[in-house]
N, CA, C and O atoms as CSV, one atom per row, in Angstrom:
chain,resi,resn,atom,element,x,y,z
A,1,UNK,N,N,87.724,31.454,77.174
A,1,UNK,CA,C,86.829,32.445,76.657
A,1,UNK,C,C,87.385,33.850,76.753
A,1,UNK,O,O,86.652,34.819,76.554
A,2,UNK,N,N,88.586,33.969,77.036
A,2,UNK,CA,C,89.097,35.337,77.125
A,2,UNK,C,C,89.593,35.769,75.759
A,2,UNK,O,O,90.351,35.066,75.092
A,3,UNK,N,N,89.151,36.919,75.377
A,3,UNK,CA,C,89.578,37.482,74.104
A,3,UNK,C,C,90.537,38.613,74.376
A,3,UNK,O,O,90.410,39.319,75.376
A,4,UNK,N,N,91.442,38.780,73.540
A,4,UNK,CA,C,92.379,39.884,73.653
A,4,UNK,C,C,92.150,40.814,72.479
A,4,UNK,O,O,92.160,40.411,71.316
A,5,UNK,N,N,91.941,42.086,72.832
A,5,UNK,CA,C,91.755,43.096,71.802
A,5,UNK,C,C,92.968,44.004,71.799
A,5,UNK,O,O,93.539,44.314,72.844
A,6,UNK,N,N,93.335,44.407,70.649
A,6,UNK,CA,C,94.454,45.333,70.542
A,6,UNK,C,C,93.982,46.547,69.759
A,6,UNK,O,O,93.454,46.428,68.654
A,7,UNK,N,N,94.182,47.717,70.352
A,7,UNK,CA,C,93.745,48.957,69.719
A,7,UNK,C,C,94.973,49.753,69.327
A,7,UNK,O,O,95.864,49.993,70.141
A,8,UNK,N,N,95.003,50.147,68.102
A,8,UNK,CA,C,96.102,51.006,67.648
A,8,UNK,C,C,95.501,52.284,67.074
A,8,UNK,O,O,94.516,52.253,66.337
A,9,UNK,N,N,96.117,53.400,67.428
A,9,UNK,CA,C,95.645,54.681,66.920
A,9,UNK,C,C,96.205,54.914,65.532
A,9,UNK,O,O,97.298,54.463,65.189
A,10,UNK,N,N,95.423,55.629,64.751
A,10,UNK,CA,C,95.903,55.973,63.428
A,10,UNK,C,C,96.967,57.052,63.562
A,10,UNK,O,O,96.841,57.931,64.414
A,11,UNK,N,N,97.976,57.007,62.770
A,11,UNK,CA,C,98.991,58.058,62.830
A,11,UNK,C,C,98.394,59.406,62.435
A,11,UNK,O,O,97.416,59.468,61.690
A,12,UNK,N,N,98.983,60.465,62.934
A,12,UNK,CA,C,98.492,61.823,62.687
A,12,UNK,C,C,98.485,62.137,61.190
A,12,UNK,O,O,97.613,62.863,60.714
A,13,UNK,N,N,99.422,61.611,60.473
A,13,UNK,CA,C,99.514,61.877,59.043
A,13,UNK,C,C,98.296,61.393,58.275
A,13,UNK,O,O,97.944,61.972,57.248
A,14,UNK,N,N,97.657,60.355,58.751
A,14,UNK,CA,C,96.478,59.837,58.083
A,14,UNK,C,C,95.293,60.775,58.314
A,14,UNK,O,O,94.455,60.947,57.430
A,15,UNK,N,N,95.224,61.382,59.503
A,15,UNK,CA,C,94.103,62.250,59.843
A,15,UNK,C,C,94.252,63.604,59.171
A,15,UNK,O,O,93.314,64.074,58.528
A,16,UNK,N,N,95.417,64.244,59.304
A,16,UNK,CA,C,95.597,65.598,58.801
A,16,UNK,C,C,96.471,65.700,57.556
A,16,UNK,O,O,96.120,66.382,56.594
A,17,UNK,N,N,97.542,65.058,57.583
A,17,UNK,CA,C,98.506,65.254,56.511
A,17,UNK,C,C,99.471,66.368,56.904
A,17,UNK,O,O,99.223,67.115,57.851
A,18,UNK,N,N,100.560,66.467,56.172
A,18,UNK,CA,C,101.613,67.423,56.536
A,18,UNK,C,C,101.132,68.863,56.409
A,18,UNK,O,O,101.318,69.653,57.335
A,19,UNK,N,N,100.525,69.219,55.301
A,19,UNK,CA,C,100.058,70.598,55.096
A,19,UNK,C,C,98.930,70.951,56.066
A,19,UNK,O,O,98.881,72.066,56.587
A,20,UNK,N,N,98.048,70.022,56.300
A,20,UNK,CA,C,96.964,70.269,57.255
A,20,UNK,C,C,97.498,70.520,58.662
A,20,UNK,O,O,97.005,71.397,59.372
A,21,UNK,N,N,98.510,69.744,59.061
A,21,UNK,CA,C,99.117,69.933,60.372
A,21,UNK,C,C,99.778,71.306,60.470
A,21,UNK,O,O,99.659,71.971,61.499
A,22,UNK,N,N,100.465,71.735,59.426
A,22,UNK,CA,C,101.110,73.055,59.421
A,22,UNK,C,C,100.056,74.156,59.525
A,22,UNK,O,O,100.261,75.141,60.234
A,23,UNK,N,N,98.929,73.999,58.827
A,23,UNK,CA,C,97.855,74.994,58.916
A,23,UNK,C,C,97.281,75.065,60.334
A,23,UNK,O,O,97.062,76.156,60.860
A,24,UNK,N,N,97.041,73.927,60.941
A,24,UNK,CA,C,96.490,73.897,62.301
A,24,UNK,C,C,97.463,74.540,63.284
A,24,UNK,O,O,97.052,75.328,64.136
A,25,UNK,N,N,98.733,74.215,63.176
A,25,UNK,CA,C,99.744,74.807,64.059
A,25,UNK,C,C,99.816,76.315,63.839
A,25,UNK,O,O,99.951,77.069,64.803
A,26,UNK,N,N,99.730,76.763,62.605
A,26,UNK,CA,C,99.753,78.199,62.314
A,26,UNK,C,C,98.567,78.929,62.912
A,26,UNK,O,O,98.723,80.002,63.495
A,27,UNK,N,N,97.382,78.354,62.770
A,27,UNK,CA,C,96.184,78.974,63.353
A,27,UNK,C,C,96.305,79.024,64.875
A,27,UNK,O,O,95.969,80.036,65.490
A,28,UNK,N,N,96.775,77.953,65.476
A,28,UNK,CA,C,96.951,77.938,66.940
A,28,UNK,C,C,97.952,79.000,67.380
A,28,UNK,O,O,97.749,79.649,68.406
A,29,UNK,N,N,99.026,79.186,66.624
A,29,UNK,CA,C,100.026,80.198,66.970
A,29,UNK,C,C,99.443,81.601,66.872
A,29,UNK,O,O,99.714,82.443,67.729
A,30,UNK,N,N,98.647,81.863,65.841
A,30,UNK,CA,C,98.023,83.184,65.685
A,30,UNK,C,C,97.050,83.454,66.829
A,30,UNK,O,O,97.041,84.549,67.392
A,31,UNK,N,N,96.241,82.471,67.168
A,31,UNK,CA,C,95.282,82.638,68.265
A,31,UNK,C,C,96.014,82.874,69.585
A,31,UNK,O,O,95.630,83.751,70.358
A,32,UNK,N,N,97.053,82.105,69.844
A,32,UNK,CA,C,97.816,82.273,71.087
A,32,UNK,C,C,98.490,83.641,71.129
A,32,UNK,O,O,98.515,84.282,72.180
A,33,UNK,N,N,99.032,84.095,70.010
A,33,UNK,CA,C,99.670,85.410,69.964
A,33,UNK,C,C,98.688,86.540,70.181
A,33,UNK,O,O,98.979,87.483,70.918
A,34,UNK,N,N,97.523,86.458,69.549
A,34,UNK,CA,C,96.510,87.508,69.711
A,34,UNK,C,C,95.990,87.545,71.146
A,34,UNK,O,O,95.786,88.622,71.708
A,35,UNK,N,N,95.779,86.391,71.728
A,35,UNK,CA,C,95.311,86.329,73.112
A,35,UNK,C,C,96.362,86.893,74.054
A,35,UNK,O,O,96.040,87.655,74.966
A,36,UNK,N,N,97.602,86.526,73.839
A,36,UNK,CA,C,98.692,87.049,74.671
A,36,UNK,C,C,98.810,88.552,74.558
A,36,UNK,O,O,99.019,89.227,75.566
A,37,UNK,N,N,98.682,89.099,73.355
A,37,UNK,CA,C,98.768,90.545,73.151
A,37,UNK,C,C,97.627,91.250,73.877
A,37,UNK,O,O,97.836,92.296,74.492
A,38,UNK,N,N,96.430,90.689,73.811
A,38,UNK,CA,C,95.288,91.289,74.504
A,38,UNK,C,C,95.476,91.315,76.011
A,38,UNK,O,O,95.127,92.296,76.668
A,39,UNK,N,N,96.026,90.244,76.558
A,39,UNK,CA,C,96.277,90.191,77.998
A,39,UNK,C,C,97.321,91.221,78.394
A,39,UNK,O,O,97.180,91.879,79.424
A,40,UNK,N,N,98.368,91.368,77.592
A,40,UNK,CA,C,99.413,92.359,77.881
A,40,UNK,C,C,98.828,93.766,77.855
A,40,UNK,O,O,99.130,94.574,78.733
A,41,UNK,N,N,97.998,94.068,76.865
A,41,UNK,CA,C,97.363,95.390,76.785
A,41,UNK,C,C,96.467,95.637,77.997
A,41,UNK,O,O,96.480,96.727,78.568
A,42,UNK,N,N,95.696,94.638,78.386
A,42,UNK,CA,C,94.809,94.773,79.537
A,42,UNK,C,C,95.600,95.057,80.810
A,42,UNK,O,O,95.232,95.931,81.594
A,43,UNK,N,N,96.682,94.319,81.012
A,43,UNK,CA,C,97.501,94.532,82.204
A,43,UNK,C,C,98.193,95.884,82.176
A,43,UNK,O,O,98.320,96.527,83.218
A,44,UNK,N,N,98.640,96.328,81.016
A,44,UNK,CA,C,99.297,97.632,80.915
A,44,UNK,C,C,98.316,98.749,81.260
A,44,UNK,O,O,98.674,99.672,81.992
A,45,UNK,N,N,97.089,98.685,80.751
A,45,UNK,CA,C,96.075,99.692,81.072
A,45,UNK,C,C,95.723,99.663,82.552
A,45,UNK,O,O,95.570,100.710,83.179
A,46,UNK,N,N,95.597,98.473,83.104
A,46,UNK,CA,C,95.258,98.341,84.520
A,46,UNK,C,C,96.374,98.918,85.378
A,46,UNK,O,O,96.103,99.602,86.366
A,47,UNK,N,N,97.618,98.654,85.017
A,47,UNK,CA,C,98.737,99.180,85.790
A,47,UNK,C,C,98.789,100.698,85.724
A,47,UNK,O,O,99.110,101.338,86.725
A,48,UNK,N,N,98.483,101.291,84.578
A,48,UNK,CA,C,98.454,102.757,84.464
A,48,UNK,C,C,97.404,103.342,85.400
A,48,UNK,O,O,97.656,104.341,86.072
A,49,UNK,N,N,96.241,102.730,85.446
A,49,UNK,CA,C,95.168,103.213,86.317
A,49,UNK,C,C,95.568,103.075,87.781
A,49,UNK,O,O,95.360,103.995,88.572
A,50,UNK,N,N,96.142,101.933,88.143
A,50,UNK,CA,C,96.550,101.727,89.530
A,50,UNK,C,C,97.659,102.685,89.940
A,50,UNK,O,O,97.645,103.196,91.060
A,51,UNK,N,N,98.615,102.936,89.059
A,51,UNK,CA,C,99.701,103.864,89.383
A,51,UNK,C,C,99.187,105.290,89.532
A,51,UNK,O,O,99.658,106.026,90.400
A,52,UNK,N,N,98.231,105.691,88.702
A,52,UNK,CA,C,97.654,107.033,88.825
A,52,UNK,C,C,96.894,107.170,90.139
A,52,UNK,O,O,96.979,108.207,90.798
A,53,UNK,N,N,96.166,106.153,90.519
A,53,UNK,CA,C,95.433,106.186,91.791
A,53,UNK,C,C,96.411,106.235,92.961
A,53,UNK,O,O,96.204,106.982,93.918
A,54,UNK,N,N,97.469,105.444,92.884
A,54,UNK,CA,C,98.477,105.433,93.943
A,54,UNK,C,C,99.126,106.808,94.088
A,54,UNK,O,O,99.315,107.287,95.206
A,55,UNK,N,N,99.464,107.440,92.979
A,55,UNK,CA,C,100.076,108.772,93.023
A,55,UNK,C,C,99.116,109.787,93.644
A,55,UNK,O,O,99.540,110.649,94.413
A,56,UNK,N,N,97.832,109.690,93.315
A,56,UNK,CA,C,96.843,110.596,93.892
A,56,UNK,C,C,96.702,110.416,95.397
A,56,UNK,O,O,96.581,111.392,96.137
A,57,UNK,N,N,96.719,109.163,95.850
A,57,UNK,CA,C,96.613,108.910,97.286
A,57,UNK,C,C,97.830,109.437,98.035
A,57,UNK,O,O,97.695,110.019,99.111
A,58,UNK,N,N,99.025,109.235,97.467
A,58,UNK,CA,C,100.240,109.761,98.105
A,58,UNK,C,C,100.211,111.285,98.149
A,58,UNK,O,O,100.627,111.891,99.136
A,59,UNK,N,N,99.722,111.898,97.081
A,59,UNK,CA,C,99.628,113.360,97.040
A,59,UNK,C,C,98.681,113.864,98.130
A,59,UNK,O,O,98.993,114.827,98.830
A,60,UNK,N,N,97.528,113.213,98.272
A,60,UNK,CA,C,96.572,113.600,99.316
A,60,UNK,C,C,97.156,113.399,100.712
A,60,UNK,O,O,96.959,114.232,101.596
A,61,UNK,N,N,97.875,112.294,100.909
A,61,UNK,CA,C,98.484,112.040,102.217
A,61,UNK,C,C,99.526,113.099,102.562
A,61,UNK,O,O,99.590,113.562,103.701
A,62,UNK,N,N,100.340,113.483,101.583
A,62,UNK,CA,C,101.351,114.515,101.836
A,62,UNK,C,C,100.701,115.847,102.174
A,62,UNK,O,O,101.179,116.571,103.048
A,63,UNK,N,N,99.610,116.173,101.485
A,63,UNK,CA,C,98.892,117.414,101.767
A,63,UNK,C,C,98.316,117.395,103.185
A,63,UNK,O,O,98.394,118.396,103.898
A,64,UNK,N,N,97.745,116.276,103.592
A,64,UNK,CA,C,97.194,116.158,104.947
A,64,UNK,C,C,98.297,116.231,106.002
A,64,UNK,O,O,98.104,116.835,107.057
A,65,UNK,N,N,99.446,115.624,105.729
A,65,UNK,CA,C,100.552,115.687,106.683
A,65,UNK,C,C,101.109,117.100,106.785
A,65,UNK,O,O,101.509,117.532,107.867
A,66,UNK,N,N,101.138,117.823,105.670
A,66,UNK,CA,C,101.622,119.197,105.682
A,66,UNK,C,C,100.716,120.071,106.547
A,66,UNK,O,O,101.194,120.972,107.237
A,67,UNK,N,N,99.415,119.805,106.511
A,67,UNK,CA,C,98.457,120.572,107.303
A,67,UNK,C,C,98.228,119.957,108.682
A,67,UNK,O,O,97.365,120.409,109.434
A,68,UNK,N,N,99.006,118.927,109.010
A,68,UNK,CA,C,98.934,118.215,110.292
A,68,UNK,C,C,97.541,117.646,110.549
A,68,UNK,O,O,97.014,117.734,111.658
A,69,UNK,N,N,96.966,117.071,109.522
A,69,UNK,CA,C,95.666,116.399,109.625
A,69,UNK,C,C,95.882,114.893,109.507
A,69,UNK,O,O,95.476,114.273,108.525
A,70,UNK,N,N,96.515,114.323,110.504
A,70,UNK,CA,C,96.837,112.902,110.413
A,70,UNK,C,C,95.707,112.002,110.887
A,70,UNK,O,O,95.752,110.794,110.656
A,71,UNK,N,N,94.702,112.554,111.538
A,71,UNK,CA,C,93.534,111.759,111.929
A,71,UNK,C,C,92.271,112.555,111.614
A,71,UNK,O,O,92.265,113.783,111.701
A,72,UNK,N,N,91.223,111.860,111.255
A,72,UNK,CA,C,90.025,112.532,110.744
A,72,UNK,C,C,89.338,113.402,111.788
A,72,UNK,O,O,88.756,114.428,111.434
A,73,UNK,N,N,89.386,113.025,113.061
A,73,UNK,CA,C,88.689,113.830,114.066
A,73,UNK,C,C,89.424,115.141,114.374
A,73,UNK,O,O,88.872,116.004,115.057
A,74,UNK,N,N,90.664,115.306,113.881
A,74,UNK,CA,C,91.389,116.572,114.035
A,74,UNK,C,C,91.089,117.542,112.900
A,74,UNK,O,O,91.485,118.706,112.963
A,75,UNK,N,N,90.413,117.091,111.889
A,75,UNK,CA,C,90.121,117.914,110.725
A,75,UNK,C,C,89.113,119.010,111.104
A,75,UNK,O,O,88.050,118.700,111.642
A,76,UNK,N,N,89.431,120.291,110.829
A,76,UNK,CA,C,88.510,121.372,111.197
A,76,UNK,C,C,87.145,121.265,110.515
A,76,UNK,O,O,86.130,121.645,111.099
A,77,UNK,N,N,87.116,120.760,109.304
A,77,UNK,CA,C,85.839,120.597,108.602
A,77,UNK,C,C,84.959,119.573,109.315
A,77,UNK,O,O,83.758,119.786,109.484
A,78,UNK,N,N,85.557,118.473,109.728
A,78,UNK,CA,C,84.799,117.439,110.437
A,78,UNK,C,C,84.334,117.974,111.792
A,78,UNK,O,O,83.207,117.710,112.211
A,79,UNK,N,N,85.195,118.722,112.473
A,79,UNK,CA,C,84.789,119.318,113.760
A,79,UNK,C,C,83.602,120.268,113.574
A,79,UNK,O,O,82.687,120.296,114.397
A,80,UNK,N,N,83.625,121.044,112.486
A,80,UNK,CA,C,82.518,121.956,112.216
A,80,UNK,C,C,81.225,121.180,111.944
A,80,UNK,O,O,80.149,121.603,112.366
A,81,UNK,N,N,81.325,120.065,111.253
A,81,UNK,CA,C,80.145,119.227,110.996
A,81,UNK,C,C,79.579,118.709,112.315
A,81,UNK,O,O,78.366,118.734,112.522
A,82,UNK,N,N,80.456,118.237,113.210
A,82,UNK,CA,C,79.990,117.784,114.518
A,82,UNK,C,C,79.279,118.912,115.255
A,82,UNK,O,O,78.237,118.695,115.873
A,83,UNK,N,N,79.841,120.114,115.188
A,83,UNK,CA,C,79.256,121.264,115.887
A,83,UNK,C,C,77.905,121.646,115.270
A,83,UNK,O,O,76.941,121.896,115.994
A,84,UNK,N,N,77.836,121.690,113.926
A,84,UNK,CA,C,76.600,122.081,113.240
A,84,UNK,C,C,75.457,121.105,113.498
A,84,UNK,O,O,74.301,121.512,113.612
A,85,UNK,N,N,75.781,119.817,113.591
A,85,UNK,CA,C,74.750,118.808,113.806
A,85,UNK,C,C,74.532,118.507,115.285
A,85,UNK,O,O,73.710,117.660,115.634
A,86,UNK,N,N,75.267,119.201,116.155
A,86,UNK,CA,C,75.182,118.968,117.608
A,86,UNK,C,C,75.328,117.486,117.911
A,86,UNK,O,O,74.494,116.887,118.589
A,87,UNK,N,N,76.398,116.911,117.397
A,87,UNK,CA,C,76.592,115.472,117.533
A,87,UNK,C,C,78.014,115.183,117.992
A,87,UNK,O,O,78.875,116.063,118.017
A,88,UNK,N,N,78.230,113.939,118.351
A,88,UNK,CA,C,79.570,113.477,118.711
A,88,UNK,C,C,80.016,112.441,117.679
A,88,UNK,O,O,79.203,111.953,116.894
A,89,UNK,N,N,81.309,112.107,117.683
A,89,UNK,CA,C,81.816,111.201,116.633
A,89,UNK,C,C,81.132,109.839,116.560
A,89,UNK,O,O,81.079,109.249,115.481
A,90,UNK,N,N,80.614,109.328,117.652
A,90,UNK,CA,C,80.052,107.978,117.620
A,90,UNK,C,C,78.524,107.947,117.518
A,90,UNK,O,O,77.927,106.882,117.668
A,91,UNK,N,N,77.886,109.082,117.269
A,91,UNK,CA,C,76.428,109.096,117.106
A,91,UNK,C,C,76.020,108.345,115.842
A,91,UNK,O,O,76.787,108.257,114.884
A,92,UNK,N,N,74.817,107.811,115.853
A,92,UNK,CA,C,74.314,107.078,114.686
A,92,UNK,C,C,74.219,107.975,113.457
A,92,UNK,O,O,74.520,107.548,112.343
A,93,UNK,N,N,73.800,109.216,113.669
A,93,UNK,CA,C,73.666,110.150,112.551
A,93,UNK,C,C,75.031,110.413,111.900
A,93,UNK,O,O,75.150,110.406,110.674
A,94,UNK,N,N,76.051,110.642,112.724
A,94,UNK,CA,C,77.391,110.907,112.190
A,94,UNK,C,C,77.973,109.663,111.529
A,94,UNK,O,O,78.671,109.751,110.519
A,95,UNK,N,N,77.678,108.515,112.108
A,95,UNK,CA,C,78.172,107.277,111.512
A,95,UNK,C,C,77.600,107.098,110.108
A,95,UNK,O,O,78.324,106.737,109.179
A,96,UNK,N,N,76.304,107.351,109.956
A,96,UNK,CA,C,75.683,107.168,108.637
A,96,UNK,C,C,76.153,108.221,107.636
A,96,UNK,O,O,76.200,107.948,106.437
A,97,UNK,N,N,76.506,109.429,108.111
A,97,UNK,CA,C,76.931,110.489,107.193
A,97,UNK,C,C,78.404,110.410,106.811
A,97,UNK,O,O,78.761,110.701,105.670
A,98,UNK,N,N,79.260,110.024,107.746
A,98,UNK,CA,C,80.702,110.163,107.530
A,98,UNK,C,C,81.449,108.863,107.281
A,98,UNK,O,O,82.565,108.901,106.764
A,99,UNK,N,N,80.888,107.734,107.621
A,99,UNK,CA,C,81.624,106.485,107.470
A,99,UNK,C,C,81.309,105.830,106.128
A,99,UNK,O,O,80.208,105.960,105.593
A,100,UNK,N,N,82.287,105.138,105.613
A,100,UNK,CA,C,82.126,104.454,104.329
A,100,UNK,C,C,81.955,102.958,104.563
A,100,UNK,O,O,82.269,102.442,105.635
A,101,UNK,N,N,81.461,102.286,103.560
A,101,UNK,CA,C,81.257,100.848,103.634
A,101,UNK,C,C,81.897,100.200,102.412
A,101,UNK,O,O,81.972,100.803,101.341
A,102,UNK,N,N,82.350,98.985,102.587
A,102,UNK,CA,C,83.010,98.246,101.517
A,102,UNK,C,C,81.992,97.806,100.476
A,102,UNK,O,O,80.911,97.323,100.812
A,103,UNK,N,N,82.348,97.978,99.221
A,103,UNK,CA,C,81.541,97.482,98.109
A,103,UNK,C,C,82.415,96.600,97.240
A,103,UNK,O,O,83.535,96.978,96.894
A,104,UNK,N,N,81.918,95.439,96.888
A,104,UNK,CA,C,82.681,94.517,96.048
A,104,UNK,C,C,82.789,95.105,94.649
A,104,UNK,O,O,81.779,95.303,93.975
A,105,UNK,N,N,84.013,95.384,94.212
A,105,UNK,CA,C,84.213,95.996,92.903
A,105,UNK,C,C,85.091,95.148,91.985
A,105,UNK,O,O,85.444,95.588,90.891
A,106,UNK,N,N,85.437,93.968,92.407
A,106,UNK,CA,C,86.344,93.163,91.596
A,106,UNK,C,C,85.690,92.690,90.302
A,106,UNK,O,O,86.396,92.303,89.370
A,107,UNK,N,N,84.371,92.710,90.220
A,107,UNK,CA,C,83.692,92.247,89.017
A,107,UNK,C,C,83.419,93.375,88.030
A,107,UNK,O,O,82.918,93.128,86.933
A,108,UNK,N,N,83.744,94.621,88.413
A,108,UNK,CA,C,83.505,95.748,87.522
A,108,UNK,C,C,84.593,95.822,86.460
A,108,UNK,O,O,85.745,95.479,86.723
A,109,UNK,N,N,84.237,96.258,85.286
A,109,UNK,CA,C,85.203,96.388,84.193
A,109,UNK,C,C,85.914,97.727,84.307
A,109,UNK,O,O,85.299,98.741,84.639
A,110,UNK,N,N,87.209,97.724,84.030
A,110,UNK,CA,C,87.979,98.963,84.013
A,110,UNK,C,C,87.901,99.564,82.622
A,110,UNK,O,O,88.211,98.892,81.638
A,111,UNK,N,N,87.495,100.810,82.530
A,111,UNK,CA,C,87.442,101.507,81.250
A,111,UNK,C,C,88.507,102.582,81.259
A,111,UNK,O,O,88.643,103.330,82.227
A,112,UNK,N,N,89.253,102.653,80.188
A,112,UNK,CA,C,90.353,103.628,80.115
A,112,UNK,C,C,90.053,104.664,79.072
A,112,UNK,O,O,90.855,105.573,78.856
């Protein structure tokens, strides 16, 4: 009672034909090229933004080093804030005013 079945696939030429296959390959090539170009443009814009930010941070660091402000508690402006608020660096009020917190930004879109 055992039956043997044999399945054969139809050749591609029967489904599409030569011209149809060339059209499909051409459309796929255009789509792949356009997608690749868009990704390259996106990465180029992102790199420009990152390089500009990096240059700004280095510029700020050099300015702080020139003024010998290598730590935030040595900054005269911060010292004046502590004096004006009659607070110390670890007070809750100073912590809420001067400290930053991490915000997830990886999902934000970059606009150029």
